[in-house]
N, CA, C and O atoms as CSV, one atom per row, in Angstrom:
chain,resi,resn,atom,element,x,y,z
A,1,ILE,N,N,10.953,133.778,156.438
A,1,ILE,CA,C,11.724,133.880,157.677
A,1,ILE,C,C,13.059,133.143,157.521
A,1,ILE,O,O,14.081,133.586,158.043
A,2,MET,N,N,13.043,132.032,156.809
A,2,MET,CA,C,14.289,131.279,156.615
A,2,MET,C,C,15.299,132.086,155.803
A,2,MET,O,O,16.502,132.043,156.063
A,3,ARG,N,N,14.788,132.825,154.811
A,3,ARG,CA,C,15.668,133.636,153.972
A,3,ARG,C,C,16.326,134.735,154.806
A,3,ARG,O,O,17.516,135.008,154.650
A,4,GLU,N,N,15.552,135.363,155.691
A,4,GLU,CA,C,16.085,136.410,156.554
A,4,GLU,C,C,17.141,135.843,157.500
A,4,GLU,O,O,18.179,136.468,157.718
A,5,ALA,N,N,16.884,134.671,158.056
A,5,ALA,CA,C,17.855,134.021,158.940
A,5,ALA,C,C,19.142,133.700,158.179
A,5,ALA,O,O,20.238,133.799,158.731
A,6,LEU,N,N,19.002,133.317,156.917
A,6,LEU,CA,C,20.171,133.039,156.079
A,6,LEU,C,C,21.033,134.295,155.916
A,6,LEU,O,O,22.256,134.233,156.040
A,7,TYR,N,N,20.388,135.433,155.638
A,7,TYR,CA,C,21.126,136.690,155.485
A,7,TYR,C,C,21.783,137.132,156.794
A,7,TYR,O,O,22.903,137.642,156.790
A,8,ILE,N,N,21.089,136.935,157.900
A,8,ILE,CA,C,21.652,137.300,159.203
A,8,ILE,C,C,22.880,136.447,159.504
A,8,ILE,O,O,23.910,136.972,159.928
A,9,ASN,N,N,22.782,135.145,159.289
A,9,ASN,CA,C,23.926,134.260,159.538
A,9,ASN,C,C,25.101,134.593,158.620
A,9,ASN,O,O,26.256,134.543,159.041
A,10,LYS,N,N,24.806,134.928,157.375
A,10,LYS,CA,C,25.862,135.303,156.433
A,10,LYS,C,C,26.565,136.576,156.898
A,10,LYS,O,O,27.793,136.656,156.869
A,11,SER,N,N,25.787,137.569,157.326
A,11,SER,CA,C,26.373,138.820,157.820
A,11,SER,C,C,27.215,138.585,159.065
A,11,SER,O,O,28.290,139.169,159.205
A,12,LEU,N,N,26.743,137.744,159.964
A,12,LEU,CA,C,27.503,137.458,161.180
A,12,LEU,C,C,28.785,136.697,160.859
A,12,LEU,O,O,29.811,136.899,161.508
A,13,SER,N,N,28.725,135.833,159.867
A,13,SER,CA,C,29.923,135.110,159.451
A,13,SER,C,C,30.968,136.075,158.901
A,13,SER,O,O,32.151,135.960,159.224
A,14,PHE,N,N,30.539,137.025,158.073
A,14,PHE,CA,C,31.471,138.014,157.546
A,14,PHE,C,C,31.965,138.954,158.645
A,14,PHE,O,O,33.110,139.407,158.606
A,15,LEU,N,N,31.110,139.249,159.622
A,15,LEU,CA,C,31.545,140.068,160.758
A,15,LEU,C,C,32.662,139.364,161.514
A,15,LEU,O,O,33.626,140.001,161.938
A,16,GLU,N,N,32.539,138.069,161.680
A,16,GLU,CA,C,33.589,137.305,162.354
A,16,GLU,C,C,34.884,137.328,161.541
A,16,GLU,O,O,35.970,137.404,162.117
A,17,GLN,N,N,34.783,137.264,160.219
A,17,GLN,CA,C,35.987,137.351,159.380
A,17,GLN,C,C,36.676,138.704,159.545
A,17,GLN,O,O,37.904,138.780,159.587
A,18,VAL,N,N,35.884,139.767,159.639
A,18,VAL,CA,C,36.451,141.106,159.842
A,18,VAL,C,C,37.147,141.182,161.189
A,18,VAL,O,O,38.250,141.719,161.293
A,19,VAL,N,N,36.515,140.650,162.213
A,19,VAL,CA,C,37.112,140.673,163.555
A,19,VAL,C,C,38.412,139.870,163.579
A,19,VAL,O,O,39.391,140.295,164.193
A,20,LEU,N,N,38.429,138.720,162.919
A,20,LEU,CA,C,39.658,137.924,162.843
A,20,LEU,C,C,40.760,138.685,162.105
A,20,LEU,O,O,41.921,138.652,162.513
A,21,ALA,N,N,40.399,139.364,161.028
A,21,ALA,CA,C,41.387,140.136,160.265
A,21,ALA,C,C,41.916,141.307,161.082
A,21,ALA,O,O,43.102,141.626,161.004
A,22,LEU,N,N,41.062,141.946,161.857
A,22,LEU,CA,C,41.502,143.076,162.676
A,22,LEU,C,C,42.380,142.641,163.834
A,22,LEU,O,O,43.279,143.379,164.238
A,23,SER,N,N,42.138,141.467,164.369
A,23,SER,CA,C,42.931,141.007,165.510
A,23,SER,C,C,44.290,140.461,165.086
A,23,SER,O,O,45.201,140.351,165.907
A,24,ASP,N,N,44.427,140.118,163.802
A,24,ASP,CA,C,45.702,139.609,163.290
A,24,ASP,C,C,46.504,140.775,162.729
A,24,ASP,O,O,46.130,141.344,161.703
A,25,LYS,N,N,47.596,141.136,163.383
A,25,LYS,CA,C,48.399,142.302,162.992
A,25,LYS,C,C,49.103,142.107,161.651
A,25,LYS,O,O,49.478,143.087,161.007
A,26,ARG,N,N,49.287,140.874,161.227
A,26,ARG,CA,C,50.003,140.609,159.969
A,26,ARG,C,C,49.114,140.765,158.741
A,26,ARG,O,O,49.623,140.833,157.622
A,27,ARG,N,N,47.805,140.824,158.925
A,27,ARG,CA,C,46.891,140.926,157.776
A,27,ARG,C,C,46.854,142.344,157.253
A,27,ARG,O,O,46.749,143.300,158.021
A,28,ASP,N,N,46.942,142.474,155.937
A,28,ASP,CA,C,46.891,143.786,155.306
A,28,ASP,C,C,45.467,144.178,154.928
A,28,ASP,O,O,45.099,145.350,155.003
A,29,HIS,N,N,44.674,143.200,154.523
A,29,HIS,CA,C,43.326,143.483,154.027
A,29,HIS,C,C,42.269,143.074,155.052
A,29,HIS,O,O,42.319,141.985,155.624
A,30,VAL,N,N,41.313,143.978,155.266
A,30,VAL,CA,C,40.173,143.681,156.130
A,30,VAL,C,C,38.926,143.747,155.246
A,30,VAL,O,O,38.656,144.792,154.654
A,31,PRO,N,N,38.155,142.650,155.142
A,31,PRO,CA,C,37.033,142.591,154.195
A,31,PRO,C,C,35.764,143.299,154.692
A,31,PRO,O,O,34.748,142.654,154.951
A,32,TYR,N,N,35.834,144.628,154.821
A,32,TYR,CA,C,34.672,145.387,155.296
A,32,TYR,C,C,33.524,145.372,154.301
A,32,TYR,O,O,32.362,145.373,154.708
A,33,ARG,N,N,33.818,145.358,153.019
A,33,ARG,CA,C,32.781,145.548,152.014
A,33,ARG,C,C,32.031,144.269,151.652
A,33,ARG,O,O,31.288,144.258,150.671
A,34,GLN,N,N,32.202,143.216,152.402
A,34,GLN,CA,C,31.518,141.956,152.097
A,34,GLN,C,C,30.003,142.056,152.307
A,34,GLN,O,O,29.229,141.513,151.519
A,35,THR,N,N,29.583,142.750,153.370
A,35,THR,CA,C,28.151,142.884,153.666
A,35,THR,C,C,27.865,144.297,154.142
A,35,THR,O,O,28.776,145.061,154.463
A,36,ARG,N,N,26.598,144.625,154.180
A,36,ARG,CA,C,26.205,145.951,154.680
A,36,ARG,C,C,26.566,146.107,156.148
A,36,ARG,O,O,26.997,147.178,156.577
A,37,LEU,N,N,26.390,145.042,156.916
A,37,LEU,CA,C,26.678,145.099,158.346
A,37,LEU,C,C,28.133,145.481,158.597
A,37,LEU,O,O,28.404,146.388,159.383
A,38,THR,N,N,29.060,144.810,157.949
A,38,THR,CA,C,30.476,145.098,158.176
A,38,THR,C,C,30.862,146.461,157.610
A,38,THR,O,O,31.737,147.135,158.152
A,39,ASN,N,N,30.214,146.864,156.526
A,39,ASN,CA,C,30.502,148.176,155.955
A,39,ASN,C,C,30.015,149.290,156.884
A,39,ASN,O,O,30.694,150.303,157.047
A,40,VAL,N,N,28.844,149.103,157.490
A,40,VAL,CA,C,28.309,150.099,158.425
A,40,VAL,C,C,29.159,150.163,159.691
A,40,VAL,O,O,29.368,151.243,160.244
A,41,LEU,N,N,29.642,149.030,160.145
A,41,LEU,CA,C,30.426,148.975,161.381
A,41,LEU,C,C,31.914,149.260,161.165
A,41,LEU,O,O,32.702,149.135,162.102
A,42,LYS,N,N,32.306,149.635,159.969
A,42,LYS,CA,C,33.721,149.833,159.633
A,42,LYS,C,C,34.415,150.803,160.586
A,42,LYS,O,O,35.482,150.483,161.111
A,43,ASP,N,N,33.837,151.972,160.820
A,43,ASP,CA,C,34.471,152.953,161.698
A,43,ASP,C,C,34.510,152.470,163.145
A,43,ASP,O,O,35.482,152.721,163.858
A,44,SER,N,N,33.470,151.788,163.575
A,44,SER,CA,C,33.436,151.301,164.957
A,44,SER,C,C,34.438,150.184,165.181
A,44,SER,O,O,35.127,150.158,166.201
A,45,LEU,N,N,34.522,149.260,164.229
A,45,LEU,CA,C,35.439,148.128,164.384
A,45,LEU,C,C,36.868,148.497,164.031
A,45,LEU,O,O,37.813,147.962,164.611
A,46,GLY,N,N,37.030,149.413,163.080
A,46,GLY,CA,C,38.344,149.736,162.549
A,46,GLY,C,C,39.218,150.566,163.454
A,46,GLY,O,O,40.394,150.760,163.146
A,47,GLY,N,N,38.705,151.055,164.540
A,47,GLY,CA,C,39.557,151.733,165.493
A,47,GLY,C,C,39.433,153.229,165.537
A,47,GLY,O,O,40.299,153.889,166.111
A,48,ASN,N,N,38.379,153.809,164.947
A,48,ASN,CA,C,38.254,155.256,164.986
A,48,ASN,C,C,37.319,155.713,166.106
A,48,ASN,O,O,36.937,156.883,166.143
A,49,CYS,N,N,36.947,154.821,167.013
A,49,CYS,CA,C,36.102,155.207,168.139
A,49,CYS,C,C,36.205,154.150,169.240
A,49,CYS,O,O,36.755,153.067,169.038
A,50,HIS,N,N,35.675,154.485,170.376
A,50,HIS,CA,C,35.618,153.510,171.463
A,50,HIS,C,C,34.508,152.509,171.139
A,50,HIS,O,O,33.394,152.901,170.792
A,51,THR,N,N,34.812,151.231,171.252
A,51,THR,CA,C,33.839,150.185,170.931
A,51,THR,C,C,33.605,149.331,172.166
A,51,THR,O,O,34.548,148.953,172.862
A,52,LEU,N,N,32.352,149.035,172.429
A,52,LEU,CA,C,31.983,148.220,173.576
A,52,LEU,C,C,31.242,146.995,173.070
A,52,LEU,O,O,30.284,147.109,172.306
A,53,MET,N,N,31.690,145.827,173.500
A,53,MET,CA,C,31.050,144.564,173.104
A,53,MET,C,C,30.269,144.046,174.294
A,53,MET,O,O,30.830,143.844,175.372
A,54,ILE,N,N,28.987,143.831,174.106
A,54,ILE,CA,C,28.141,143.254,175.156
A,54,ILE,C,C,27.723,141.873,174.682
A,54,ILE,O,O,27.052,141.733,173.659
A,55,ALA,N,N,28.121,140.859,175.425
A,55,ALA,CA,C,27.794,139.482,175.068
A,55,ALA,C,C,26.624,139.024,175.934
A,55,ALA,O,O,26.735,138.961,177.158
A,56,ASN,N,N,25.519,138.711,175.296
A,56,ASN,CA,C,24.348,138.209,176.000
A,56,ASN,C,C,24.405,136.686,176.017
A,56,ASN,O,O,24.421,136.047,174.965
A,57,VAL,N,N,24.437,136.112,177.210
A,57,VAL,CA,C,24.527,134.655,177.335
A,57,VAL,C,C,23.318,134.138,178.103
A,57,VAL,O,O,22.666,134.869,178.848
A,58,TRP,N,N,23.046,132.869,177.897
A,58,TRP,CA,C,21.912,132.213,178.535
A,58,TRP,C,C,22.461,131.062,179.346
A,58,TRP,O,O,23.266,130.276,178.847
A,59,GLY,N,N,22.039,130.955,180.579
A,59,GLY,CA,C,22.592,129.961,181.489
A,59,GLY,C,C,21.981,128.572,181.422
A,59,GLY,O,O,22.401,127.687,182.167
A,60,GLU,N,N,21.012,128.354,180.560
A,60,GLU,CA,C,20.358,127.046,180.506
A,60,GLU,C,C,21.143,126.072,179.632
A,60,GLU,O,O,21.833,126.476,178.696
A,61,GLN,N,N,21.027,124.787,179.950
A,61,GLN,CA,C,21.729,123.734,179.224
A,61,GLN,C,C,21.351,123.700,177.748
A,61,GLN,O,O,22.193,123.396,176.903
A,62,ALA,N,N,20.109,124.005,177.429
A,62,ALA,CA,C,19.645,123.947,176.049
A,62,ALA,C,C,20.323,125.007,175.168
A,62,ALA,O,O,20.392,124.843,173.950
A,63,GLN,N,N,20.818,126.079,175.768
A,63,GLN,CA,C,21.432,127.172,175.016
A,63,GLN,C,C,22.955,127.205,175.153
A,63,GLN,O,O,23.579,128.218,174.840
A,64,ILE,N,N,23.558,126.109,175.616
A,64,ILE,CA,C,24.986,126.109,175.914
A,64,ILE,C,C,25.844,126.338,174.664
A,64,ILE,O,O,26.861,127.028,174.731
A,65,GLU,N,N,25.440,125.767,173.527
A,65,GLU,CA,C,26.237,125.953,172.305
A,65,GLU,C,C,26.239,127.414,171.863
A,65,GLU,O,O,27.282,127.936,171.469
A,66,GLU,N,N,25.093,128.075,171.923
A,66,GLU,CA,C,25.012,129.488,171.553
A,66,GLU,C,C,25.821,130.341,172.527
A,66,GLU,O,O,26.478,131.300,172.121
A,67,THR,N,N,25.772,129.992,173.807
A,67,THR,CA,C,26.525,130.741,174.817
A,67,THR,C,C,28.022,130.609,174.581
A,67,THR,O,O,28.746,131.603,174.639
A,68,ILE,N,N,28.490,129.401,174.317
A,68,ILE,CA,C,29.925,129.186,174.068
A,68,ILE,C,C,30.356,129.917,172.801
A,68,ILE,O,O,31.428,130.523,172.773
A,69,SER,N,N,29.545,129.869,171.766
A,69,SER,CA,C,29.854,130.571,170.523
A,69,SER,C,C,29.929,132.074,170.754
A,69,SER,O,O,30.831,132.734,170.237
A,70,THR,N,N,29.002,132.617,171.517
A,70,THR,CA,C,29.006,134.050,171.819
A,70,THR,C,C,30.237,134.437,172.620
A,70,THR,O,O,30.847,135.472,172.353
A,71,LEU,N,N,30.609,133.623,173.597
A,71,LEU,CA,C,31.785,133.926,174.416
A,71,LEU,C,C,33.078,133.830,173.600
A,71,LEU,O,O,34.002,134.615,173.814
A,72,ARG,N,N,33.148,132.890,172.683
A,72,ARG,CA,C,34.322,132.800,171.801
A,72,ARG,C,C,34.437,134.043,170.921
A,72,ARG,O,O,35.525,134.588,170.737
A,73,PHE,N,N,33.293,134.485,170.377
A,73,PHE,CA,C,33.309,135.696,169.557
A,73,PHE,C,C,33.720,136.906,170.387
A,73,PHE,O,O,34.494,137.740,169.917
A,74,ALA,N,N,33.221,137.013,171.599
A,74,ALA,CA,C,33.594,138.125,172.477
A,74,ALA,C,C,35.084,138.092,172.790
A,74,ALA,O,O,35.719,139.143,172.881
A,75,THR,N,N,35.645,136.909,172.955
A,75,THR,CA,C,37.086,136.785,173.200
A,75,THR,C,C,37.887,137.266,171.999
A,75,THR,O,O,38.886,137.969,172.150
A,76,ARG,N,N,37.443,136.884,170.804
A,76,ARG,CA,C,38.127,137.366,169.593
A,76,ARG,C,C,37.980,138.876,169.464
A,76,ARG,O,O,38.914,139.554,169.035
A,77,MET,N,N,36.842,139.399,169.823
A,77,MET,CA,C,36.606,140.843,169.747
A,77,MET,C,C,37.501,141.592,170.720
A,77,MET,O,O,37.897,142.726,170.448
A,78,MET,N,N,37.822,140.980,171.842
A,78,MET,CA,C,38.708,141.627,172.822
A,78,MET,C,C,40.114,141.803,172.265
A,78,MET,O,O,40.839,142.690,172.714
A,79,ARG,N,N,40.514,140.994,171.310
A,79,ARG,CA,C,41.859,141.089,170.734
A,79,ARG,C,C,41.999,142.251,169.755
A,79,ARG,O,O,43.115,142.620,169.389
A,80,VAL,N,N,40.882,142.829,169.329
A,80,VAL,CA,C,40.919,143.957,168.398
A,80,VAL,C,C,41.268,145.212,169.187
A,80,VAL,O,O,40.579,145.572,170.140
A,81,SER,N,N,42.351,145.874,168.775
A,81,SER,CA,C,42.737,147.102,169.461
A,81,SER,C,C,42.260,148.299,168.653
A,81,SER,O,O,42.330,148.303,167.424
A,82,THR,N,N,41.780,149.302,169.351
A,82,THR,CA,C,41.288,150.513,168.695
A,82,THR,C,C,42.077,151.709,169.190
A,82,THR,O,O,42.542,151.742,170.329
A,83,ASN,N,N,42.219,152.690,168.312
A,83,ASN,CA,C,42.882,153.953,168.652
A,83,ASN,C,C,41.953,155.087,168.247
A,83,ASN,O,O,42.034,155.584,167.124
A,84,PRO,N,N,41.066,155.504,169.156
A,84,PRO,CA,C,40.100,156.547,168.801
A,84,PRO,C,C,40.793,157.863,168.470
A,84,PRO,O,O,41.758,158.259,169.122
A,85,VAL,N,N,40.275,158.531,167.436
A,85,VAL,CA,C,40.803,159.815,166.993
A,85,VAL,C,C,39.641,160.792,166.876
A,85,VAL,O,O,38.573,160.443,166.373
A,86,VAL,N,N,39.854,162.008,167.341
A,86,VAL,CA,C,38.819,163.021,167.251
A,86,VAL,C,C,38.715,163.497,165.804
A,86,VAL,O,O,39.723,163.838,165.185
A,87,ASN,N,N,37.512,163.520,165.273
A,87,ASN,CA,C,37.285,164.022,163.921
A,87,ASN,C,C,37.257,165.547,163.966
A,87,ASN,O,O,36.424,166.139,164.652
A,88,LEU,N,N,38.162,166.171,163.240
A,88,LEU,CA,C,38.237,167.621,163.217
A,88,LEU,C,C,37.518,168.172,162.000
A,88,LEU,O,O,37.647,167.645,160.895
A,89,GLN,N,N,36.771,169.221,162.210
A,89,GLN,CA,C,36.103,169.913,161.110
A,89,GLN,C,C,36.895,171.184,160.824
A,89,GLN,O,O,37.085,172.013,161.713
A,90,HIS,N,N,37.356,171.336,159.591
A,90,HIS,CA,C,38.132,172.509,159.211
A,90,HIS,C,C,37.266,173.454,158.398
A,90,HIS,O,O,36.498,173.039,157.531
A,91,ASP,N,N,37.412,174.732,158.702
A,91,ASP,CA,C,36.703,175.759,157.953
A,91,ASP,C,C,37.429,175.977,156.629
A,91,ASP,O,O,38.608,176.331,156.634
A,92,PRO,N,N,36.757,175.776,155.496
A,92,PRO,CA,C,37.437,175.894,154.200
A,92,PRO,C,C,38.022,177.274,153.951
A,92,PRO,O,O,39.092,177.387,153.353
A,93,VAL,N,N,37.346,178.321,154.394
A,93,VAL,CA,C,37.857,179.683,154.193
A,93,VAL,C,C,39.157,179.877,154.962
A,93,VAL,O,O,40.109,180.469,154.452
A,94,MET,N,N,39.188,179.380,156.181
A,94,MET,CA,C,40.407,179.502,156.991
A,94,MET,C,C,41.548,178.682,156.385
A,94,MET,O,O,42.703,179.107,156.420
A,95,LEU,N,N,41.228,177.506,155.829
A,95,LEU,CA,C,42.257,176.693,155.186
A,95,LEU,C,C,42.861,177.413,153.985
A,95,LEU,O,O,44.077,177.405,153.798
A,96,VAL,N,N,42.013,178.035,153.172
A,96,VAL,CA,C,42.508,178.769,152.001
A,96,VAL,C,C,43.408,179.906,152.448
A,96,VAL,O,O,44.470,180.115,151.860
A,97,ARG,N,N,43.009,180.645,153.474
A,97,ARG,CA,C,43.843,181.747,153.984
A,97,ARG,C,C,45.187,181.226,154.495
A,97,ARG,O,O,46.236,181.813,154.231
A,98,ARG,N,N,45.137,180.126,155.224
A,98,ARG,CA,C,46.379,179.561,155.754
A,98,ARG,C,C,47.301,179.116,154.623
A,98,ARG,O,O,48.506,179.362,154.673
A,99,TYR,N,N,46.743,178.462,153.604
A,99,TYR,CA,C,47.557,178.012,152.473
A,99,TYR,C,C,48.116,179.191,151.682
A,99,TYR,O,O,49.263,179.147,151.238
A,100,GLU,N,N,47.325,180.237,151.502
A,100,GLU,CA,C,47.827,181.428,150.809
A,100,GLU,C,C,48.981,182.067,151.578
A,100,GLU,O,O,49.980,182.475,150.985
A,101,ARG,N,N,48.839,182.149,152.890
A,101,ARG,CA,C,49.901,182.707,153.736
A,101,ARG,C,C,51.162,181.845,153.647
A,101,ARG,O,O,52.275,182.363,153.569
A,102,GLU,N,N,50.972,180.524,153.659
A,102,GLU,CA,C,52.108,179.614,153.560
A,102,GLU,C,C,52.807,179.745,152.202
A,102,GLU,O,O,54.036,179.725,152.136
A,103,ILE,N,N,52.040,179.878,151.130
A,103,ILE,CA,C,52.622,180.060,149.797
A,103,ILE,C,C,53.418,181.352,149.747
A,103,ILE,O,O,54.521,181.390,149.201
A,104,LYS,N,N,52.860,182.402,150.312
A,104,LYS,CA,C,53.560,183.703,150.331
A,104,LYS,C,C,54.886,183.587,151.082
A,104,LYS,O,O,55.912,184.089,150.622
A,105,GLU,N,N,54.861,182.925,152.235
A,105,GLU,CA,C,56.092,182.754,153.019
A,105,GLU,C,C,57.120,181.908,152.267
A,105,GLU,O,O,58.316,182.195,152.318
A,106,LEU,N,N,56.663,180.879,151.579
A,106,LEU,CA,C,57.589,180.036,150.812
A,106,LEU,C,C,58.196,180.788,149.636
A,106,LEU,O,O,59.374,180.610,149.326
A,107,LYS,N,N,57.401,181.626,148.982
A,107,LYS,CA,C,57.933,182.447,147.890
A,107,LYS,C,C,58.982,183.412,148.416
A,107,LYS,O,O,60.016,183.608,147.776
A,108,GLN,N,N,58.734,184.020,149.572
A,108,GLN,CA,C,59.720,184.931,150.161
A,108,GLN,C,C,61.007,184.186,150.507
A,108,GLN,O,O,62.108,184.703,150.315
A,109,GLU,N,N,60.855,182.986,151.013
A,109,GLU,CA,C,62.030,182.180,151.349
A,109,GLU,C,C,62.823,181.827,150.091
A,109,GLU,O,O,64.054,181.865,150.103
A,110,LEU,N,N,62.122,181.484,149.003
A,110,LEU,CA,C,62.800,181.194,147.742
A,110,LEU,C,C,63.523,182.417,147.202
A,110,LEU,O,O,64.647,182.306,146.714
A,111,GLN,N,N,62.886,183.590,147.284
A,111,GLN,CA,C,63.517,184.815,146.808
A,111,GLN,C,C,64.769,185.127,147.618
A,111,GLN,O,O,65.780,185.560,147.065
A,112,MET,N,N,64.700,184.907,148.929
A,112,MET,CA,C,65.868,185.151,149.773
A,112,MET,C,C,66.993,184.187,149.384
A,112,MET,O,O,68.155,184.585,149.296
A,113,HIS,N,N,66.652,182.948,149.156
A,113,HIS,CA,C,67.659,181.961,148.755
A,113,HIS,C,C,68.273,182.329,147.409
A,113,HIS,O,O,69.486,182.233,147.227
A,114,ASP,N,N,67.424,182.752,146.461
A,114,ASP,CA,C,67.924,183.147,145.147
A,114,ASP,C,C,68.816,184.377,145.232
A,114,ASP,O,O,69.815,184.462,144.518
A,115,THR,N,N,68.477,185.322,146.085
A,115,THR,CA,C,69.307,186.517,146.260
A,115,THR,C,C,70.670,186.132,146.819
A,115,THR,O,O,71.694,186.649,146.373
A,116,LEU,N,N,70.687,185.237,147.781
A,116,LEU,CA,C,71.958,184.799,148.363
A,116,LEU,C,C,72.777,183.981,147.364
A,116,LEU,O,O,74.003,183.930,147.464
A,117,SER,N,N,72.107,183.343,146.403
A,117,SER,CA,C,72.789,182.522,145.404
A,117,SER,C,C,73.058,183.284,144.107
A,117,SER,O,O,73.442,182.688,143.101
A,118,ASN,N,N,72.854,184.610,144.135
A,118,ASN,CA,C,73.039,185.472,142.962
A,118,ASN,C,C,72.138,185.048,141.797
A,118,ASN,O,O,72.558,185.074,140.640
A,119,ARG,N,N,70.924,184.667,142.106
A,119,ARG,CA,C,69.940,184.333,141.065
A,119,ARG,C,C,68.702,185.212,141.252
A,119,ARG,O,O,67.579,184.707,141.248
A,120,SER,N,N,68.895,186.484,141.411
A,120,SER,CA,C,67.772,187.373,141.707
A,120,SER,C,C,66.853,187.595,140.514
A,120,SER,O,O,65.773,188.160,140.683
A,121,HIS,N,N,67.240,187.174,139.321
A,121,HIS,CA,C,66.406,187.356,138.133
A,121,HIS,C,C,65.282,186.318,138.020
A,121,HIS,O,O,64.415,186.462,137.158
A,122,VAL,N,N,65.270,185.295,138.849
A,122,VAL,CA,C,64.256,184.242,138.803
A,122,VAL,C,C,62.945,184.776,139.380
A,122,VAL,O,O,62.935,185.422,140.428
A,123,SER,N,N,61.833,184.496,138.681
A,123,SER,CA,C,60.520,184.950,139.135
A,123,SER,C,C,59.658,183.734,139.467
A,123,SER,O,O,59.688,182.724,138.763
A,124,TYR,N,N,58.898,183.848,140.542
A,124,TYR,CA,C,58.012,182.760,140.959
A,124,TYR,C,C,56.543,183.125,140.808
A,124,TYR,O,O,55.675,182.490,141.406
A,125,GLU,N,N,56.271,184.135,140.018
A,125,GLU,CA,C,54.892,184.524,139.743
A,125,GLU,C,C,54.313,183.582,138.686
A,125,GLU,O,O,55.071,182.937,137.961
A,126,PRO,N,N,52.995,183.491,138.585
A,126,PRO,CA,C,52.391,182.614,137.564
A,126,PRO,C,C,52.811,183.044,136.158
A,126,PRO,O,O,53.081,184.220,135.915
A,127,PHE,N,N,52.863,182.085,135.240
A,127,PHE,CA,C,53.241,182.353,133.850
A,127,PHE,C,C,52.256,183.310,133.190
A,127,PHE,O,O,51.057,183.280,133.468
A,128,THR,N,N,52.782,184.153,132.317
A,128,THR,CA,C,51.919,184.955,131.456
A,128,THR,C,C,51.541,184.084,130.266
A,128,THR,O,O,52.081,182.991,130.096
A,129,ASP,N,N,50.611,184.569,129.440
A,129,ASP,CA,C,50.195,183.800,128.261
A,129,ASP,C,C,51.360,183.583,127.304
A,129,ASP,O,O,51.498,182.501,126.734
A,130,ALA,N,N,52.196,184.599,127.123
A,130,ALA,CA,C,53.352,184.472,126.229
A,130,ALA,C,C,54.328,183.420,126.750
A,130,ALA,O,O,54.865,182.633,125.970
A,131,GLN,N,N,54.558,183.403,128.057
A,131,GLN,CA,C,55.470,182.407,128.636
A,131,GLN,C,C,54.899,180.997,128.480
A,131,GLN,O,O,55.647,180.053,128.227
A,132,ARG,N,N,53.583,180.847,128.629
A,132,ARG,CA,C,52.952,179.534,128.463
A,132,ARG,C,C,53.116,179.025,127.037
A,132,ARG,O,O,53.442,177.859,126.818
A,133,ARG,N,N,52.885,179.926,126.054
A,133,ARG,CA,C,53.044,179.527,124.655
A,133,ARG,C,C,54.488,179.138,124.364
A,133,ARG,O,O,54.743,178.148,123.678
A,134,ARG,N,N,55.436,179.921,124.887
A,134,ARG,CA,C,56.846,179.638,124.666
A,134,ARG,C,C,57.229,178.292,125.291
A,134,ARG,O,O,57.947,177.506,124.673
A,135,SER,N,N,56.757,178.026,126.501
A,135,SER,CA,C,57.111,176.761,127.162
A,135,SER,C,C,56.449,175.575,126.474
A,135,SER,O,O,57.035,174.494,126.424
A,136,SER,N,N,55.230,175.753,125.938
A,136,SER,CA,C,54.577,174.638,125.241
A,136,SER,C,C,55.284,174.350,123.916
A,136,SER,O,O,55.394,173.189,123.524
A,137,ARG,N,N,55.773,175.400,123.207
A,137,ARG,CA,C,56.537,175.178,121.976
A,137,ARG,C,C,57.842,174.472,122.279
A,137,ARG,O,O,58.259,173.585,121.535
A,138,TRP,N,N,58.497,174.865,123.379
A,138,TRP,CA,C,59.777,174.262,123.753
A,138,TRP,C,C,59.575,172.800,124.137
A,138,TRP,O,O,60.416,171.954,123.832
A,139,ALA,N,N,58.463,172.499,124.806
A,139,ALA,CA,C,58.182,171.106,125.204
A,139,ALA,C,C,57.870,170.246,123.991
A,139,ALA,O,O,58.204,169.062,123.979
A,140,SER,N,N,57.235,170.817,122.966
A,140,SER,CA,C,56.915,170.026,121.779
A,140,SER,C,C,58.155,169.737,120.934
A,140,SER,O,O,58.168,168.768,120.175
A,141,VAL,N,N,59.199,170.566,121.054
A,141,VAL,CA,C,60.451,170.337,120.313
A,141,VAL,C,C,61.172,169.137,120.886
A,141,VAL,O,O,61.800,168.377,120.150
A,142,LYS,N,N,61.087,168.962,122.187
A,142,LYS,CA,C,61.770,167.835,122.848
A,142,LYS,C,C,61.128,166.590,122.424
A,142,LYS,O,O,61.534,165.510,122.852
């Protein structure tokens, strides 16, 4: 039981370090990978969702130190700002079609530019095997 309590306290200590790093705007690095707890909570703490902190406190004198510690942690947690973003799922087939259409439009735009610049002999089609061999020989000469 003591070993488990040691691991829990260690994880909570690293969680506090992550919260401190997130609340400080000047810090570049946030140590999420220190423990499993902070790694699992990365998306929740890092600002990709709405996060709610519930602080459980005890009103008895014997638990005052734990209550004050919990309230201090909750105060630090309030300083962390989050910007939730909706995760979008893209259909790979639709993405390929969109990219192919965009490539086609860009090639047409290049051809129009080349025609206006009197460079209509330029081709934007993929290299043939002969062109690849010629370009590799030319590159090896350099």
